N, C-alpha and C positions, 0 to 999 in steps of 0.2 A: 519651639515654641515654649515656653514658660505659661505658667500657670496663669500671671495677671492677664498675658497678652491673649491666651485663648477665650479667656472670660470675657474681655473687652469686645473679641474681632470675631469671632469663632464658637461665642457661645450656643448658637441656634444648633447647630451641626452634633445631634446626640442628644439637644436640649430638651427638660420638659415645659411646656406651656398650661398654665392653668386657666381655664378659660370661667369667668365671671359674667352670669348675665344679672345686669345692675338691678332690674326691676324685684329680683327675687334673691338679694344678697343680703343685705342689711339695710333698715327703714330707720333714719334719726331722726324723721321730722313728724313721725304720728298720722301718716297720710295712708300708710297701708302699701306705699312701695319704695322698695327700695332706692338708693340716691348712692351719689359720688362720697359723702361725707361716711357714710356705710361700709363704701369699698375703704375708703383709707381706713376708717376705724379697725376691720379685720385683716388688714394685710399684714400684723405680726403674724396671723394663724397662718395665713397663706404662707408665708417665707419657713415658718415651722415646718413646711411639708418637705422643705428643700428645693422645691422648686425652682427656676430659670426666669421664668417673665409671667407675667400674668397677662391674659387677651381679655377686653372689657367689650360684652358686645355693646350697640349703639345708644348713644346717650344723646343725641344730636337731637334739635328743636327738630318736632313732627307730630302730624295729628295723630299718631299711633293707632291709625288703621292696621298695620303691621306690626307695632309695637315697636318704635324706632326705625325699623327697616325699610322704613317711608319717610325720607330725609327732606324737610320743608327748608333747611338752612344747614349747609356742613360748616360752617364755621361758627354755629350758634349751639348752646349745649341749652336742652330743653329745661325750663323751670321744674318739672317734676321730678329730675334728678339735681339739681343743685345751680350750681352758678361756674363761673370760669374759674374764680379764685378758688372751690372746692375744688376744681379737675388740678389746679395746679398744687394744692398742697397733697393731693393723692400723689401726684408724679415725686412732687420731693419726698414722701415719705414712704414708698417706691424704693428710690433709690438709697436711700438710708437702708432699706433694709436690704439690699443687694437685689432687688426685684426689677427687671426690666418690664414696662410696658408698650404692648401692644394693642391698638383699637381698632377697631373695625371699620373698614370702608365699602359703602356699599355705592358703587360707584357705575354697575349697570343702569341702574333707573335713579329715578328722585319719587317724590310728593308730587301730586299734582297740584299742591298747593305750594311747591317751589315759585319762586320768583321766575326763577326760567322758564318754565310751561306756562305758567300765566301770562307772561310776552309772549313764547310762543304760540300759544294756540288764539291769540287776539286776531290774529290776520295771517296771511300768506305771504308776506313782503317784510315783517317787520325784523330787526336785526336779529334776533334769535329763532325767526322762524323754522331753521335747519337743523335746532339744536337737538330735535327730538325724531323718531321715527314715523312721518307722516306720509300715508298713502291715500292716492283716489279709488273710491271702490269700484267692483265691477263694473260694467254697464249694466248689469240687472240690480245693482245698488248693496251688492254683499262684498263681507271682504273681502281684502285685496287679496289671499290665497287662504292655506287651509293650517294654518298655523295656530296650534293651542297654546292655552294659557296651565302653569303648573296649578293654579290654584283653580281650574274647571273652565269649562267652555273656551272661546273662541278666545286668540291672543291680541285680538284686535278691538278697539271702543271705537265709536263713533262720536265726532263732536261737530254739532252744528251749527259752531261759529267761523271754523273752518270748511265744511261740508268736508270733511275727509276723516278717516281712520285713522288711528293712534296706534301704536304697538306697546302693549305689556304682557309680559313671560308673565307677569303674577297680579297681584288683585289688577283691577281697572284705574284703581286709584293710582298707580304705581309705572307710569309711564317711562318706557326706555330714550335714554339718552342716545342719540347718533354719534356712533364712536367714527364713525367716517368723516366728520366735519371738525378741522384739526383745534377748531376752536373751543370746542366742546374737552376734546383732549388736553388741550392748554390750562381750560379752568379747572377742570379736575388735579391736575400736575399741579396749581400754585396752591390747590386745597391741602394736598399732602403737605406740602412746604409750610406751611402755616401751621400744624399742628408738630411737623418736627421742630420747629423753633420754639414751639410751647415744652420741646422736651419729650416726645415719645419716643421709645426705641425702632418701632416699626408698626407694621398694618398686615392684619389681617386682611383680604381681601376677596367679599361676599361674591359669590356666583360668578368665579373670574372666567370663566368662559364664555360667559352670558354679554362680552359687551359686543363685538360686531355683528350683526346679522348678515345675510345675503342682501347686498345690494338691488339682487334682481327682483329681489321677493319670492323666488323658484319656492313651491309647494312642495313641504315636505313629503318622502315615500311611506307609504305604509310598510308596519315594521309587522312581521311573521309573530304568531300567537307564543311559538316555542323559544323565540328569542327575546319575549319583555319580559323588564326585571323591573321589581318594584324596588328599587334602590332611590330614586330622587323624586320618586313618585309614589301614592299609595295605588297598590294592585286595583283600585276600584275605580282610578283615574282614568278617563281614553287619553290622556297624555302619553302614556304608557304604547298606546297604538301604532307610535310615528316613530321613523327613525328622522330624530332631530338634525338632520343633515346641513340645512339651510336656515335655521331659525338661531344656531348658537355654534359654539366651536369652531368659528371662521378661522382662517390663517391668518387674516391680517393682524389679529389680536397678537400673534409673535413681537411684531415690529412697536407696536404700544410696550407690550411688557419689557421689551430693552429700554423703551426709552422712559418707563416708568422706573426702572432699576436704574439707569441712569441720571435721573432726576433725584434720587435717593441718596446715591452716593454718598456725596458730602457727608451726611449726617451716620455714615456706617448704620444706616436703617434695614431693616431683615421684614423678608414678606413671609409670610405662609397664607396659599393660596387654597379657595374651597373650588374644586372641581365637582360639577354635578353634571354628570356624562356615565347612564348606567353602560354603555353602546362600547366607548372609548377613552373610559376613564383612567385606564394605564397608560394608554399612547399617549393622549394629553399631559400626564404628568412626564412624561418622558420631553415632548417640545416643551413643556414651561420650565423645567428644574435641571433636565439633562444639559442643555445648552449655555454655557456660562455667559451672565448677563442678561440671563432673566430672572427669574424671581428663585430665592433659596429652596424653596417646598412648599408642597400644597398637599392638602389631603384628599382621598377618594374615598368611596362609601364602601370599599369591602367589608371591612370590621365594623359599618354603621349600619349594617343593615342585617337581614338574614333571619331565622328563628332558633339560630345554634351556632358555632363558632367550633365541629370539630378540628383535631389534629392535621385529617388531609386536607380539609379546606384553607388552612393554614396553608399548608406546604404549596397546595394549586395556586392560591395567590403569588405566592414570593417567586414560583415557577415561572409565571405567566409575568410576573414583572422582571424576572431577568432573561424572559425572550422579547419583550417588548419594550421595556424599558430599566436597561441595563445600567444607567448613567444617570439615572433620577435620583430625588430624593423625598421619600415620602415622609410626612405626619400623620402617625398612625392615630387613631382615637377610637375609643366602644362604645363612645355617649359622648354626646354635645346638646343644643337646645333644640333640635329638629327632630329627634329621633326618640323613639322608647328608650329608655334607661336600658344597658345591658343587662341590668340584674333580672329584670321582669324579661326584655328579650330574649335570653338563653336560660331561663330560669333555675338562676344560681342560688345555691347556698352560700353563706359566707365563704366558708373554705374553699366553695370554686370559684368567688371571685379572690379572695385572696392570690390562687393560682393563677389567673388570667391576668391578675396584674403583673404579678413576678413574670410571667411570661412576654407581654408588651413589655417591660422593664429592658427585656434582654432583647428583641427582637432591634435589626440592625434600623435605621432610621430616627426621627426627630418623634416625641409625645405630647399630645394634649389629651388633659384631663379635663373633666366636666365638673363643675363645682356639686357637691353632694357625692359624688363617684367613691369619693374615699370615705364615706359613711357608710357603704353600703346601701345607698337610697333605691330601693323598687321606683316603680313609675306609679303615678298616682292614679287613681280611679276618681275621676273628676265627673260630678252628674252635668249632665245634659246643660240646666238651668245657671251652672256656674261657668260654664266655656265661656271662655273672651275670644278665642284663636278664630280669626275667619275659615281658617283651613278645616280646620275638624269643624265648624258647624257647618259646612257646605256640605262633606262626604259623612256625616253623622248616619248613621251608627258603625258603618262598616270601618268607617277609618275614625277615630276621634281626635283627631289635631295632635300638637304638640303641649297642649297646656298640661299632660301630664309628667313630662319632664322639667317643666318650669316653675313649680310651685317652690315656695319660699326655703332659703336652708332653714334648717332646724340646729339652733346651739345648744339649748339648755330649755329645761324644764320650764320656763316662764311662759308668758302669754303669748302664745304664736309660735313658739317653741321659739324665743326672745328674737325674733324677726322684728315683730313690730307692735305697739300697744294698741293698735286698732287693728279693725278687720282687714286681713290683707287681700289684695289684687285676686291671690287665688285662695282657696283653703289649704290649712297646713294638715295634713290627710293624720291621722292618729298612727298610725304604722309609722310614721317618719318619725313622732315623737318618743319611738322607744329605741332612737338611734342616732339621738343627738350627740355631737362634737363632745360637749362636756363629759356625756356617760363615756363613751370611748375613750377619751383621755384618760380617764380611772381604769380603764379594763384592760389588762399589756395584752391580751389575745384578740382586741379587736380590730377591723378592718381596718379602720385610721392607722392604727398603729403599724402594720402591716406594709400598707402604702406606704407611710413614713420610710419603713424599713427598706422596701424596695426600690423608694426613689435613690435614697444613701446607696443601696447597692449599685448602681447604673452610675452615680457619682465616685464611687470609690474605684470604678475598674474601668480603665480607658478604655478596654476592646468592646465593652459596650455602650459606649457613647459613639466610639469614632470607628472601629473595629470593623475586618470583613465580617461576613457572615456564611459559611460554608456548610457541606454536609447537611443540609436540611434533608430531614425523611419522617415518615408518620407509618407507624405500624400499630395497628388497630388504633387504640386513643393515646398513644404514646407518640410525644411529639420530640425530637430531637436534633439540634441544630449547633453549630460550631461558632463561637464569635472570637475573634483574634486579630490583636495587632503586635506591631514590635517588640511590646513588654510583655504579651501574655496571649494565653489561649485558654479560652474556657468552651466546656461541652457543657450544654444546656440538656436536660433529659426532662421532661415534663407527662405526668399522665393526667390526662383533661377526661376523668370518669371517676363514677362512683364505685368501681371496683379496683382490687388491685391489678396490676399489671405489671410486664418484666419488670419486676424486682422494684417496683413503687406504691406506696399505700397510694389509696385514692384522691386524687389534686396533689399529690405529692411535685414540685419542682425541686431539683436534683441540680447545682452545679458543680462542676468538677474541676480544678485546675489543672491543665496541664496535656 
């Protein structure tokens, strides 16, 4: 396969995707919120990193209870972010720069302000009455079962119009769609085709394993304390007390994913899914990506959670992956819009951040980078009175929510770091102003320049993009593995510690050909 063909048909395999959170990237209107025109304006910077694609978090019409992940019109652009003309310009500009564009599809649920839900809740016999998950109460009036919401409390909300409960895995203003209804699937597939016709190259599928629920509404069993993981929900959330056997990750999802992939195939579109399952994440990765005709790649939360990421933990993840997901294709990420930035989560120095970046670029799979990660931005400390995230407000102070990783990008030393001329929707931390893109451009030893170098390394070596990964091992802080294909073989050795070890300096990554 020649380079041009590979770029157009197989670019995703081993590719690098840069996630943009629109509210916090660049404001061009002076309202303190980022917009689509701002993304288009900053795309040359993104292209300069050497990435293959951008993933843009939701910009659809929304009441913004969950900041765009509560969609009220799948085919509309919220005025907060601009217009369809702005989106078309963004697509055109990205393609001119050689960047693919992936947009975030939130299909498991909508806003309660969506016209579909307004009609569905109006009666029990309207044309869309079965488009959402409705259920009668138990004889004593309580919820149909014990399912819990990730955002706290029961996953069921009473509706006085229908005198029934509706399911919501997230906020009560985010009712779950009923994927057991073929008409719901058809409507969502038509929506995907709408955006493909507008020029998008693929989709990030939000909560890809939440689409189907158990049709019998069986109770979830309890989960033993020693098995609880704070991956998809914080430790203080009782959501972790259940094994979510029936509320998500249902077998019916596989047929829908095949249907989705078949629908988008004529456009050559690419999918990266988000698998939110602390118990069976890697097994689902195999089910969703390891079988031809489903999605190309998904990410799990193995590197998006935890207090640190030592060498032996990386080995354990890949050994488990080899055992239960040998045919899968992962998209690895260390930070995103839902978790504490890894610089703070793992308490990394710039030197350590560079080492982890290099390791990430050498692992088998694809890669997602989150805006500001390439600047080494730490998590922002947001005061309670400045919080916007309902998740953080609910579980404060033990869990501070997601606002700390969603603060505006810092471009220069201008007002608000060059993000906006007016008060930003979230404050710009003073510590971030010391790490602006402009300042790091001028420093050859900066984290930004290292990210460019590491991305270039991956692009230069076919073995790092597509090759096999073997001989993975850890000895104390030393991580080692081999990447090889028909053209080359590379031995990677990394010292993931502050001390000299294995003949390597602290945080040194060594790549040896042959």
